[in-house]
LUMLUMKE-900737 format. One record per residue (C-alpha): chain; residue number from 1; residue in one letter; x, y, z. Coordinates in steps of 0.001 Angstrom, whole numbers, plus 524288, in hexadecimal, padded with zeros to 5 digits. Example, Ala and Ser with C-alpha at 12.3 -4.5 7.8 and 13.67 -1.06 7.14 Angstrom:
R ch   i aa    px    py    pz
R  A   1  A 8300C 7EE6C 81E78
R  A   2  S 83566 7FBDC 81BE4
% end
This chain:
R ch   i aa    px    py    pz
R  A   1  X 84703 79E17 7E424
R  A   2  X 842BA 799BC 7F1EF
R  A   3  X 83B72 78D7E 7F4AB
R  A   4  X 830E4 790C5 7FE35
R  A   5  X 82EAA 78306 803AB
R  A   6  X 83D0F 7820C 8063D
R  A   7  X 83DC6 78DC4 80FEB
R  A   8  X 83A4C 78E4D 81F4A
R  A   9  X 831A8 79851 8234B
R  A  10  X 83D59 7A05D 8270D
R  A  11  X 84203 7A03E 81998
R  A  12  X 834CD 7A28D 812A0
R  A  13  X 8330B 7AE93 81B93
R  A  14  X 83FEC 7B302 817FE
R  A  15  X 83D85 7B048 80914
R  A  16  X 830CD 7B91E 808F4
R  A  17  X 8380C 7C4F7 810C2
R  A  18  X 837EE 7D1E6 809F6
R  A  19  X 84284 7DB31 807CC
R  A  20  X 844B4 7E1BA 81499
R  A  21  X 83F12 7EE87 81693
R  A  22  X 845DC 7FAD6 819A0
R  A  23  X 8441A 7FAF2 828D0
R  A  24  X 84EE3 8033D 82EF5
R  A  25  X 84E78 80D8B 8394C
R  A  26  X 85527 816D1 83096
R  A  27  X 84A55 815E4 8276F
R  A  28  X 8404F 81836 83274
R  A  29  X 847FA 823F8 8382A
R  A  30  X 848BA 82A81 82B7D
R  A  31  X 83B5F 82954 828B1
R  A  32  X 837A4 82E28 8359B
R  A  33  X 83FCD 83A0A 8343F
R  A  34  X 83A6A 83D0B 826E8
R  A  35  X 82BD9 83B81 82CEA
R  A  36  X 82FE7 84518 837B9
R  A  37  X 836D6 84F6C 82F13
R  A  38  X 829AD 85007 8267D
R  A  39  X 82113 8504C 833C4
R  A  40  X 82A1D 85BB1 8382A
R  A  41  X 82C56 86392 82C32
R  A  42  X 8220A 8603D 822B0
R  A  43  X 82384 8648F 813A4
R  A  44  X 830C9 86877 81702
R  A  45  X 835A0 85B9B 81AAB
R  A  46  X 82F4F 8555C 80E08
R  A  47  X 8355E 85F22 804DE
R  A  48  X 84242 85C8B 80B83
R  A  49  X 840A2 84DCE 80B4A
R  A  50  X 83CDA 84E82 7FCCD
R  A  51  X 84957 85693 7F980
R  A  52  X 85168 84D26 8004F
R  A  53  X 84BCC 83F94 7FC5D
R  A  54  X 8453F 8435C 7EE2C
R  A  55  X 8506B 84DE2 7EAAC
R  A  56  X 84598 857AA 7E6FC
R  A  57  X 84349 8649A 7ED71
R  A  58  X 8340C 86820 7ECAA
R  A  59  X 82D77 874DE 7EFD2
R  A  60  X 8206F 86DF4 7F306
R  A  61  X 81CF3 860CF 7F6DE
R  A  62  X 81038 860E8 7F030
R  A  63  X 80D3A 85CF9 7E242
R  A  64  X 804E4 8686B 7DC56
R  A  65  X 7FEC1 86665 7D012
R  A  66  X 7F0A1 868CD 7CCDF
R  A  67  X 7EE9F 85DCB 7C34B
R  A  68  X 7F619 850FA 7C5C8
R  A  69  X 7EF75 84A2E 7BA8A
R  A  70  X 7F6B6 853E9 7B154
R  A  71  X 80355 84B96 7B3AF
R  A  72  X 7FD84 84010 7ABC3
R  A  73  X 802E9 84788 79FB4
R  A  74  X 8114B 8451B 7A59F
R  A  75  X 80E32 8365E 7A530
R  A  76  X 810A6 82D90 79ACD
R  A  77  X 8045E 829A1 794FA
R  A  78  X 804A7 81AA7 797B9
R  A  79  X 808E3 81E36 7A4E5
R  A  80  X 7FC84 826E0 7A72A
R  A  81  X 7F3C7 81B9B 7A19A
R  A  82  X 7F9D4 8123D 7AB71
R  A  83  X 7F758 81AA6 7B68C
R  A  84  X 7E99F 81D90 7B2C8
R  A  85  X 7E791 80DE6 7B199
R  A  86  X 7EE48 80AE0 7BEFE
R  A  87  X 7E599 81650 7C4C8
R  A  88  X 7D915 810BE 7BED6
R  A  89  X 7DBE4 802AA 7C413
R  A  90  X 7E07B 806EC 7D186
R  A  91  X 7D46C 80FB3 7D33E
R  A  92  X 7CB61 8042F 7CE6D
R  A  93  X 7CFD7 7FA73 7D842
R  A  94  X 7D09B 8029F 7E377
R  A  95  X 7C329 8089B 7E0B2
R  A  96  X 7BEC8 7F9DE 7E1E3
R  A  97  X 7C3D6 7FA13 7F017
R  A  98  X 7BB2A 80488 7F5B8
R  A  99  X 7B5C0 7FE54 801D3
R  A 100  X 7A71B 7FEE2 805C0
R  A 101  X 7A1BD 80395 81346
R  A 102  X 79B36 7F9D1 81B3E
R  A 103  X 78E80 7FC20 8235D
R  A 104  X 78AC3 7F168 82C8A
R  A 105  X 78077 7F03A 836E8
R  A 106  X 78788 7E783 8403C
R  A 107  X 77B74 7E757 8499D
R  A 108  X 76DFE 7EE38 84857
R  A 109  X 77144 7FC70 84ACB
R  A 110  X 7805C 7FB20 84950
R  A 111  X 7853D 7FFBB 83C2F
R  A 112  X 793E9 7FE94 8398F
R  A 113  X 799B4 80452 82DC2
R  A 114  X 7A76D 803DE 826F7
R  A 115  X 7AA6B 80F78 81F18
R  A 116  X 7B694 81360 81694
R  A 117  X 7BD24 82015 813D9
R  A 118  X 7C8C4 82471 80BCF
R  A 119  X 7D500 828C5 813B8
R  A 120  X 7D4BF 83794 81392
R  A 121  X 7E326 839B9 80F00
R  A 122  X 7ED04 82F75 8096E
R  A 123  X 7FB47 831FA 8068F
R  A 124  X 800B4 82B51 7FA3B
R  A 125  X 80F4E 82938 7F9A3
R  A 126  X 8153F 826F5 7EBFC
R  A 127  X 82380 8225D 7EC2B
R  A 128  X 82D17 82889 7E2FF
R  A 129  X 837BA 8210F 7DC43
R  A 130  X 83D34 81F8A 7CEEB
R  A 131  X 82F6F 81F57 7C827
R  A 132  X 821BD 825CB 7CC10
R  A 133  X 81821 81D44 7D17B
R  A 134  X 80AAB 8215D 7CCE0
R  A 135  X 8055E 812EE 7D014
R  A 136  X 8072D 8153A 7DE1C
R  A 137  X 7FFC3 82268 7DDC6
R  A 138  X 7F473 81BA6 7D6C2
R  A 139  X 7F497 81014 7E0D0
R  A 140  X 7F350 81A36 7EBA7
R  A 141  X 7ECC9 82465 7E5E6
R  A 142  X 7E1CB 81D0E 7DEA6
R  A 143  X 7DED1 81623 7EB8D
R  A 144  X 7DE8A 821F2 7F33B
R  A 145  X 7D596 82897 7E915
R  A 146  X 7CB47 81D2F 7E819
R  A 147  X 7CADF 81D86 7F760
R  A 148  X 7C752 82B8A 7F78A
R  A 149  X 7D2F4 8310B 7FF65
R  A 150  X 7D132 83FCD 7FFCA
R  A 151  X 7E003 8430D 80086
R  A 152  X 7E979 83BB7 7F92D
R  A 153  X 7F7FA 83FE7 7FB2C
R  A 154  X 802CC 83BD7 7F2AF
R  A 155  X 810AE 83CDA 7F60F
R  A 156  X 81BA3 838FA 7ECD5
R  A 157  X 82A59 83CCF 7EC5F
R  A 158  X 82D3C 846AF 7E0FF
R  A 159  X 8360B 84287 7D613
R  A 160  X 84400 848C7 7D3C4
R  A 161  X 83D47 85439 7CD07
R  A 162  X 83414 856C7 7D947
R  A 163  X 82972 85173 7D246
R  A 164  X 81EFD 845D3 7D14D
R  A 165  X 81D9D 83DAB 7C5CD
R  A 166  X 8127D 83FB4 7BD71
R  A 167  X 80DD6 83185 7BEE7
R  A 168  X 80C1E 833A7 7CD4C
R  A 169  X 8043D 8402F 7CB13
R  A 170  X 7FBA4 83A75 7C10D
R  A 171  X 7F8BC 82EA5 7C984
R  A 172  X 7F562 83772 7D374
R  A 173  X 7ED07 83F68 7CCFD
R  A 174  X 7E46C 83345 7C943
R  A 175  X 7E321 83112 7D8AE
R  A 176  X 7DF7B 83F22 7DA95
R  A 177  X 7EAEC 84087 7E36F
R  A 178  X 7ED9A 850E5 7E3E9
R  A 179  X 7F75D 85143 7EFA6
R  A 180  X 8043F 84CD4 7EAA5
R  A 181  X 81207 84EC8 7F21B
R  A 182  X 81F53 84E4E 7EDED
R  A 183  X 82514 846DC 7FA09
R  A 184  X 82963 8393D 7FB76
R  A 185  X 82F6E 82FFD 804D4
R  A 186  X 82D75 82E1B 8139F
R  A 187  X 82AB9 83DC5 81425
R  A 188  X 81E73 83BD9 80B55
R  A 189  X 81986 8333A 81476
R  A 190  X 81C05 83B0D 82021
R  A 191  X 815B3 84722 819F1
R  A 192  X 808EA 83EF6 81646
R  A 193  X 80964 83999 8241C
R  A 194  X 80C4D 84604 82B72
R  A 195  X 8083D 85136 82283
R  A 196  X 810FA 85D15 81F0E
R  A 197  X 80D8E 86A1A 81AE6
R  A 198  X 80977 86630 80D6F
R  A 199  X 8055A 857EA 80EF5
R  A 200  X 7F9B4 85472 8189F
R  A 201  X 7FB52 846F8 81F27
R  A 202  X 7F3F0 83C6A 8193E
R  A 203  X 7EC81 83080 82039
R  A 204  X 7F3C0 82648 819C8
R  A 205  X 7FEC3 8246E 8115F
R  A 206  X 80055 81B28 8058E
R  A 207  X 80B04 81726 7FBF0
R  A 208  X 817C3 80FD9 7FB12
R  A 209  X 82634 81539 7FCDA
R  A 210  X 83329 811AA 8012E
R  A 211  X 83916 80E3B 80DDB
R  A 212  X 8387C 81B86 81347
R  A 213  X 82962 81D4E 80E8B
R  A 214  X 8253C 81134 8147E
R  A 215  X 82BD3 81344 821B2
R  A 216  X 825F1 820E1 820F4
R  A 217  X 8187E 81C2A 81FC8
R  A 218  X 81ABE 811FF 82A57
R  A 219  X 81F16 81C64 83401
R  A 220  X 81515 82729 83033
R  A 221  X 80A22 81CEC 83203
R  A 222  X 80E87 81A66 840F0
R  A 223  X 80C61 829F1 842F8
R  A 224  X 800AE 82D23 84BB5
R  A 225  X 7F5F9 83145 843D1
R  A 226  X 7FEC6 82F76 837D9
R  A 227  X 7FA46 82A0B 82AAE
R  A 228  X 7F69E 81C98 82705
R  A 229  X 7FECA 815B3 81C5F
R  A 230  X 7FBF0 80ADA 811E7
R  A 231  X 803F5 7FFF4 8159F
R  A 232  X 811E9 7FB39 8186C
R  A 233  X 81B00 7FACF 80CBE
R  A 234  X 8271F 7F29B 80910
R  A 235  X 82D64 7EEFD 7FC9E
R  A 236  X 824E7 7EB05 7F19E
R  A 237  X 82366 7DC12 7EE12
R  A 238  X 81DA6 7D193 7E5E3
R  A 239  X 81B81 7C369 7E85A
R  A 240  X 81817 7BB1D 7DB72
R  A 241  X 811B7 7AD7D 7DCC6
R  A 242  X 8145F 7A561 7D03B
R  A 243  X 8120A 7976F 7CBEA
R  A 244  X 81751 78FCB 7BFEF
R  A 245  X 80C8C 796E6 7B7A6
R  A 246  X 8125C 7A5AF 7B9AD
R  A 247  X 81985 7AD45 7AFC4
R  A 248  X 82723 7AEEB 7B3DA
R  A 249  X 827B6 7BB8A 7AC66
R  A 250  X 81D00 7C155 7B359
R  A 251  X 820CD 7BC65 7C121
R  A 252  X 82EF6 7C2EB 7BFBD
R  A 253  X 82945 7CFBD 7BA6A
R  A 254  X 82045 7CFFF 7C640
R  A 255  X 82B80 7CE0F 7CF9A
R  A 256  X 83423 7D75A 7C8AA
R  A 257  X 82934 7E202 7C879
R  A 258  X 829AC 7E1AF 7D7BB
R  A 259  X 837D2 7E06D 7D7D9
R  A 260  X 83A80 7EDF9 7CFE5
R  A 261  X 832C1 7F493 7DAFF
R  A 262  X 83D82 7F636 7E322
R  A 263  X 84A5D 7EF1A 7E8C1
R  A 264  X 843EC 7EACD 7F451
R  A 265  X 83823 7E500 7EDE4
R  A 266  X 834AE 7D6DC 7EDE0
R  A 267  X 83077 7CC71 7E3E0
R  A 268  X 82DB5 7BED8 7E795
R  A 269  X 828C0 7B30B 7DF11
R  A 270  X 822E1 7A7F6 7E512
R  A 271  X 82009 79C98 7DBF0
R  A 272  X 81DC5 78C8A 7DC16
R  A 273  X 82584 78BA8 7CF83
R  A 274  X 83470 78CBA 7D026
R  A 275  X 834DC 78CDA 7BFB4
R  A 276  X 82CC5 79A56 7C22E
R  A 277  X 834EA 79F78 7CB10
R  A 278  X 841D1 79CDA 7C316
R  A 279  X 83AE9 7A29D 7B771
R  A 280  X 83704 7AFAD 7BEF1
R  A 281  X 8455A 7B15E 7C3F6
R  A 282  X 84AD9 7B0F3 7B674
R  A 283  X 84007 7BA63 7B16C
R  A 284  X 84290 7C408 7BD1F
R  A 285  X 850F7 7C49E 7B9B0
R  A 286  X 84C14 7C692 7AACD
R  A 287  X 84255 7D26F 7ADAA
R  A 288  X 84B44 7D793 7B83E
R  A 289  X 8544C 7DB27 7AE00
R  A 290  X 84A4A 7E2E8 7A616
R  A 291  X 845FB 7EBDD 7B1CD
R  A 292  X 848CA 7FAA0 7B269
R  A 293  X 84957 7F879 7C255
R  A 294  X 85193 7EBF7 7C0A4
R  A 295  X 85AEE 7F061 7CC50
R  A 296  X 84F1D 7F1E0 7D501
R  A 297  X 848E9 7E537 7D14C
R  A 298  X 85615 7DE39 7D21B
R  A 299  X 85787 7E15C 7DFDA
R  A 300  X 848E6 7DE1F 7E310
R  A 301  X 84ACD 7D0D5 7DD25
R  A 302  X 8545E 7CE5C 7E643
R  A 303  X 848A6 7CDA3 7F153
R  A 304  X 84153 7C528 7E78E
R  A 305  X 83CB1 7B7E5 7EC60
R  A 306  X 83953 7AAE1 7E3F6
R  A 307  X 83337 7A18A 7EBB7
R  A 308  X 82E4D 7942C 7E6FC
R  A 309  X 82313 78E25 7ED33
R  A 310  X 81D92 77FF0 7ED38
R  A 311  X 80FA6 7846C 7EA54
R  A 312  X 8085E 78FCF 7E63A
R  A 313  X 80126 78EC8 7F4A6
R  A 314  X 80F0F 790B8 7FA3B
R  A 315  X 811D0 79CD6 7F131
R  A 316  X 804E4 7A1DF 7F67A
R  A 317  X 80A92 7A113 804FC
R  A 318  X 8166E 7A6F7 8016D
R  A 319  X 81017 7B2C4 7FB82
R  A 320  X 80743 7B448 80703
R  A 321  X 813C3 7B342 810A8
R  A 322  X 819DA 7BDD7 80846
R  A 323  X 80DE2 7C725 807EB
R  A 324  X 8127D 7CE01 7FAAF
R  A 325  X 80EC7 7DB03 7F630
R  A 326  X 80BE3 7D5D3 7E83B
R  A 327  X 80869 7C86C 7E5CD
R  A 328  X 80857 7C3AE 7D7AF
R  A 329  X 8026A 7B63A 7D588
R  A 330  X 8064E 7B045 7C8E8
R  A 331  X 80139 7A25B 7C963
R  A 332  X 7F68B 799CA 7C2D6
R  A 333  X 7E931 79DDF 7C6DA
R  A 334  X 7EE89 7A949 7CF8D
R  A 335  X 7E1DB 7AE86 7D415
R  A 336  X 7DEF0 7A2A2 7DA85
R  A 337  X 7E9FD 7A513 7E4BA
R  A 338  X 7E513 7B147 7EA45
R  A 339  X 7DEA7 7ABE9 7F657
R  A 340  X 7EB81 7A50E 7F9F0
R  A 341  X 7F391 7B25B 7F983
R  A 342  X 7F10E 7BA40 8044B
R  A 343  X 7FB6C 7C41D 80716
R  A 344  X 7FE70 7CDFC 7FBB2
R  A 345  X 7FD01 7DBE6 7F866
R  A 346  X 7F8D7 7D948 7EB10
R  A 347  X 7F721 7CD58 7E26E
R  A 348  X 7F942 7CBC7 7D447
R  A 349  X 7F244 7BFF7 7CE01
R  A 350  X 7F694 7B93A 7C244
R  A 351  X 800C3 7BCA1 7B853
R  A 352  X 7FA53 7C855 7B2D2
R  A 353  X 7FADC 7CF6C 7C04A
R  A 354  X 80795 7D5AB 7C18B
R  A 355  X 80B35 7DD9B 7CD9A
R  A 356  X 80CF1 7E8E5 7C4C7
R  A 357  X 7FE5E 7E977 7C24F
R  A 358  X 7FB1B 7EB90 7D0CA
R  A 359  X 8077D 7F5C6 7D18C
R  A 360  X 800FB 7FDCC 7C74F
R  A 361  X 7F39F 7FCFB 7C0CA
R  A 362  X 7EA7B 7F11B 7C4EB
R  A 363  X 7E42F 7F885 7CE52
R  A 364  X 7E8B6 7F24D 7DBD9
R  A 365  X 7F0A5 7FA32 7E508
R  A 366  X 7FFED 7F8A6 7E49C
R  A 367  X 802A9 7FD66 7F20C
R  A 368  X 8035B 7EF41 7F950
R  A 369  X 80933 7EA23 8059E
R  A 370  X 81644 7E62B 804B7
R  A 371  X 82034 7DE6F 80DB8
R  A 372  X 8168E 7D419 8110B
R  A 373  X 80BFF 7DDF4 81735
R  A 374  X 802AA 7D75E 80C4D
R  A 375  X 7FF14 7CE5D 81755
R  A 376  X 7F821 7D990 81F3D
R  A 377  X 7F6C1 7E56F 815BC
R  A 378  X 7EF8B 7E723 809B3
R  A 379  X 7F22E 7EDAA 7FC89
R  A 380  X 7EF00 7FBD1 7FBF9
R  A 381  X 7E055 7FEAD 7F883
R  A 382  X 7D5C6 807ED 7F9B4
R  A 383  X 7D310 80351 8083D
R  A 384  X 7E0B2 80A0E 80BD6
R  A 385  X 7DC27 8175E 807CC
R  A 386  X 7CF09 81641 80FBF
R  A 387  X 7CAFA 81483 81DCA
R  A 388  X 7C00C 80CE0 82363
R  A 389  X 7B82D 810DA 82F03
R  A 390  X 7ABFF 80BEC 8361E
R  A 391  X 79F05 81209 83A36
R  A 392  X 7945E 80C60 84442
R  A 393  X 78760 811B4 84693
R  A 394  X 77F59 80BF9 85123
R  A 395  X 76FEE 80EC3 8534E
R  A 396  X 76A42 80D1E 8618A
R  A 397  X 7674A 7FF8B 85ED5
R  A 398  X 773AF 7FC90 8584C
R  A 399  X 77AF5 800EB 864C4
R  A 400  X 77175 7F9CA 86CD9
R  A 401  X 7733B 7ED3D 8657F
R  A 402  X 782DC 7ED6E 86751
R  A 403  X 78231 7F5E0 87369
R  A 404  X 78442 7E9C3 87CBE
R  A 405  X 78F3B 7E34C 8754D
R  A 406  X 79640 7F13B 875C7
R  A 407  X 79454 7F2F7 88446
R  A 408  X 79834 7E544 888F0
R  A 409  X 7A49A 7E65F 8806D
R  A 410  X 7A748 7F424 885EE
R  A 411  X 7A575 7EE31 893C5
R  A 412  X 7AEF3 7E2ED 88FA0
R  A 413  X 7B948 7EC26 88BC7
R  A 414  X 7B714 7F4D0 8977D
R  A 415  X 7B394 8010B 88FD8
R  A 416  X 7A7D1 8083E 89770
R  A 417  X 7A6E0 813C9 88E5E
R  A 418  X 7A4BA 80B7A 8828A
R  A 419  X 79A43 8043B 88A08
R  A 420  X 79340 810AA 88DC0
R  A 421  X 79322 815AA 88000
R  A 422  X 789DF 80AE0 87BFC
R  A 423  X 78273 80AA0 88A25
R  A 424  X 77F16 819B4 88AB5
R  A 425  X 7793F 818BE 87CC4
R  A 426  X 77118 80CBA 87F61
R  A 427  X 76D5E 810FC 88CEE
R  A 428  X 76ECB 81FD8 88D5A
R  A 429  X 76841 8209E 89B27
R  A 430  X 77502 81BD4 89FD1
R  A 431  X 77A94 8286F 89C7D
R  A 432  X 77157 830C0 8A5E0
R  A 433  X 77310 8262A 8AFC5
R  A 434  X 782DE 827BF 8AF2E
R  A 435  X 7820B 836DE 8AFC6
% end
């Protein structure tokens, strides 16, 4: 337990530091080589990388099946029900985010509009691993579906049998995703960005992944005319603010639900109660022993922080400085604190709001800024799958009303053609005089 008030600014900054991101030249070079091979060899490179990294020899990259929904029969009924409920909630929350177009007559005869349109094609990356991740399919796919993206491309690595889990396929069917490829890693990102014989490139790439996927997304986003990406990514994290009224069992469970994500995950408890901190530490040890991913969580717990503050206001300041991906507020009258908490990817208010709810089924998106990026990036939402553009229409009188302002500013900036584009419209006789 660290006492915040006893630390100098340098020590406070160090206490809130994250586990180091992998940032090596070797990683960068490896990913750059993968991208170049995909660029030069297309599908051949993708098939070779899949055999090399996933141990699977594929004949075709594209998953071919006329009825994805038929895979519902291969899923446990309770899992299908859970996917259905999560999908309904995610879709409902994101439908409510649909933006309204704006029309403003800024000056008589001058009409300005703000319009919105879905991205034409999006790439959705779903990581592999020890278990399928249908929740990530829903978070990305349902949002793209609500936005109206015409083309939704899903890439995920095949399992050891060269197949895709039924849970992922069923979730994809709910989201109207019918273009699915058995390819993962940096090579999948390269294919989505550059295109191959089988995969047509997309406008924007979404989804989490390991350090190679993250590096690949960063590199392809810098390619001229390359795709956009959703946001920078780092290890997952949670910060819990708790007072003496908090339930230590719940707090410990929330810390561990983050720790089991990966060995580089970070869980932080900030409290104005030393007794609560000690109770939580005991509960963490008790609950840790019951986890199937105990070894992973134990490593992550080593990155944990227990911070004692002199007041809740100080706890809010610590949280804002850390800018967590997930922020859980377990204090009395928790909702009253929301206007004091300025930097967080997603906030969970009160003792009945575990992070798990947002991870799976409450309806909010679980793709969130990590590593302090919550200061200047937002949680994934409908707007990320859309673009906005402006329209202006002027009548003759409208141009006349603002014409002098345009021409005077053009003169001030030394742009004669800008001035003439207005002057010739308002005084067409100048054209005959100049010819």
